[in-house]
C-alpha positions as CSV (number, residue, x, y, z in Angstrom):
1,M,10.7,8.7,12.0
2,I,10.9,9.4,15.7
3,R,14.1,8.7,17.5
4,I,13.5,6.9,20.8
5,G,16.5,6.4,23.0
6,C,18.3,4.1,20.5
7,T,20.2,4.7,17.3
8,T,18.6,2.4,14.8
9,E,14.9,2.3,15.5
10,S,12.2,3.3,13.0
11,W,8.8,4.4,14.3
12,D,6.2,3.8,11.7
13,L,2.5,4.6,11.4
14,Y,1.5,1.2,12.8
15,N,3.5,1.7,16.0
16,T,1.8,5.1,16.3
17,F,-1.6,3.5,15.7
18,L,-0.8,0.8,18.3
19,L,0.2,3.2,21.0
20,S,-2.8,5.4,20.3
21,S,-5.6,2.9,19.9
22,R,-4.4,0.1,22.0
23,F,-2.7,1.8,24.9
24,G,-4.6,5.1,25.0
25,V,-1.5,7.2,24.4
26,P,-2.6,10.7,23.4
27,D,-1.9,11.7,19.7
28,D,1.2,13.7,20.6
29,D,4.8,13.2,19.6
30,T,6.1,13.7,23.2
31,A,3.6,11.3,24.6
32,F,4.5,8.7,21.9
33,E,8.2,9.1,22.6
34,E,7.7,8.7,26.4
35,A,5.6,5.6,25.9
36,A,8.0,4.1,23.4
37,N,11.0,4.7,25.6
38,E,9.2,2.8,28.3
39,L,8.1,0.0,26.0
40,L,10.9,-0.3,23.5
41,P,13.7,-2.7,24.5
42,M,16.9,-0.7,24.4
43,D,19.1,-1.7,21.4
44,E,16.4,-4.1,20.2
45,S,14.4,-1.7,18.1
46,R,14.6,-3.7,14.9
47,L,13.2,-6.8,16.7
48,W,10.5,-4.7,18.3
49,N,9.4,-3.2,15.0
50,N,9.3,-6.6,13.3
51,A,7.3,-8.1,16.2
52,I,4.8,-5.2,16.2
53,M,4.3,-5.4,12.4
54,E,3.8,-9.2,12.7
55,L,1.3,-8.7,15.5
56,G,-0.5,-6.1,13.5
57,G,-0.6,-8.2,10.4
58,T,-1.9,-11.3,12.2
59,V,-3.9,-10.2,15.3
60,C,-4.6,-6.5,15.4
61,T,-6.6,-6.5,12.2
62,K,-9.8,-4.5,11.5
63,T,-11.9,-7.1,13.2
64,P,-9.4,-8.7,15.7
65,T,-9.9,-12.0,17.3
66,C,-7.9,-11.3,20.4
67,D,-9.0,-14.3,22.5
68,E,-9.0,-16.8,19.7
69,D,-5.5,-15.8,18.6
70,G,-4.2,-15.6,22.2
71,C,-3.0,-12.1,21.8
72,P,-0.2,-11.4,24.4
73,W,-1.2,-7.7,24.6
74,R,-4.8,-8.2,25.9
75,T,-3.9,-7.3,29.5
76,W,-2.7,-3.8,28.4
77,C,-4.8,-3.2,25.4
78,Q,-7.3,-0.3,25.7
79,A,-9.1,-1.4,22.6
80,Y,-9.6,-4.9,24.0
81,E,-10.7,-3.5,27.3
82,T,-13.3,-1.1,25.8
83,N,-14.1,-3.3,22.8
84,D,-13.5,-0.2,20.6
85,F,-11.4,-1.2,17.7
86,T,-12.0,2.0,15.7
87,A,-8.7,3.1,14.0
88,P,-7.6,6.7,14.7
89,D,-7.4,9.1,11.8
90,V,-4.5,7.9,9.7
91,P,-3.4,10.2,6.9
92,T,-3.7,8.6,3.5
93,Q,-1.3,9.1,0.7
94,P,-2.8,11.1,-2.2
95,S,-3.5,9.3,-5.5
96,F,-0.4,8.9,-7.7
97,E,-2.5,9.0,-10.9
98,G,-2.3,12.6,-12.2
99,S,-0.1,13.8,-9.4
100,R,3.0,16.0,-9.6
101,R,5.0,12.9,-8.6
102,Q,3.7,11.1,-11.6
103,F,4.6,13.9,-14.1
104,R,8.0,14.4,-12.5
105,G,8.7,10.7,-13.0
106,R,7.6,11.0,-16.6
107,I,10.0,13.9,-17.2
108,V,12.9,11.9,-15.8
109,R,11.9,8.8,-17.9
110,A,11.6,11.0,-21.0
111,L,15.1,12.4,-20.5
112,S,16.7,9.1,-19.4
113,D,18.2,8.3,-22.8
114,G,20.4,11.4,-22.5
115,D,18.7,13.8,-24.9
116,T,18.5,17.5,-24.3
117,L,15.0,18.6,-25.3
118,T,13.1,21.9,-25.6
119,L,10.0,22.3,-23.5
120,D,7.8,21.7,-26.6
121,E,9.7,18.5,-27.4
122,L,9.4,17.3,-23.8
123,G,5.8,18.3,-23.2
124,P,4.0,15.7,-25.3
125,K,6.2,12.9,-23.8
126,V,5.1,13.9,-20.4
127,R,1.4,14.7,-20.9
128,V,-0.7,13.7,-24.0
129,D,-2.8,16.9,-23.7
130,Y,0.2,19.2,-23.6
131,T,-0.3,22.4,-25.6
132,P,2.4,25.0,-25.4
133,D,0.2,27.9,-24.4
134,G,-2.6,25.9,-22.7
135,K,-3.4,24.9,-19.2
136,Y,-0.9,22.1,-19.4
137,G,1.7,23.9,-21.4
138,R,5.1,25.6,-21.0
139,E,4.3,27.3,-17.8
140,W,3.0,24.1,-16.2
141,L,5.9,22.1,-17.5
142,R,8.4,24.8,-16.4
143,D,7.1,24.7,-12.9
144,L,7.7,20.9,-12.7
145,L,11.2,21.4,-14.2
146,D,12.1,24.1,-11.7
147,D,11.3,21.7,-8.9
148,L,13.4,19.0,-10.5
149,E,16.2,21.4,-11.0
150,D,16.1,22.5,-7.4
151,D,16.3,18.8,-6.5
152,G,19.4,18.4,-8.6
153,L,17.8,16.0,-11.1
154,V,17.6,18.1,-14.3
155,T,19.6,20.9,-15.9
156,L,17.7,23.8,-17.6
157,T,19.8,25.8,-20.1
158,V,18.5,29.0,-21.6
159,T,19.3,29.3,-25.3
160,D,18.3,31.7,-28.1
161,A,15.7,29.0,-29.1
162,G,14.3,28.8,-25.6
163,P,14.9,26.6,-22.5
164,R,16.4,23.2,-23.0
165,V,16.4,20.5,-20.4
166,S,18.5,17.4,-19.7
167,L,19.1,15.1,-16.8
168,E,21.7,16.3,-14.4
169,N,25.1,14.5,-15.0
């Protein structure tokens, strides 16, 4: 989120895309902030954001029909002027399937009934190919658990029988 002269605005990827592709603002946070301060109605950021999202969803599509839709931005739109509607590089979110996020979620779900489990009890509930000494074994699981413990979500307790894990209370 970029803060732009107001206290409540959010600046999402679409607004960034709009400023870059449609108004020729360089891909630079300072330039975006300057342009947004000029364009954003003070204390009306929520309305601005909703209006821009609506415009993007109905007019500024992959193949826009600016004239047919009577787009109010045509006068200022660099993409309209140059007829270049190529989107700038927008980062994509990595796949959830097989990601650390997915396995962290599985750990939390497996512990959600309040049990305290050993790594070898928890492992098969998180990953079907869990093998204690394998590639996806104790070391792999412990790495995920250390992150979750750092985030305050789980508690790892070392016992004579080995580490035990539970959700943080």
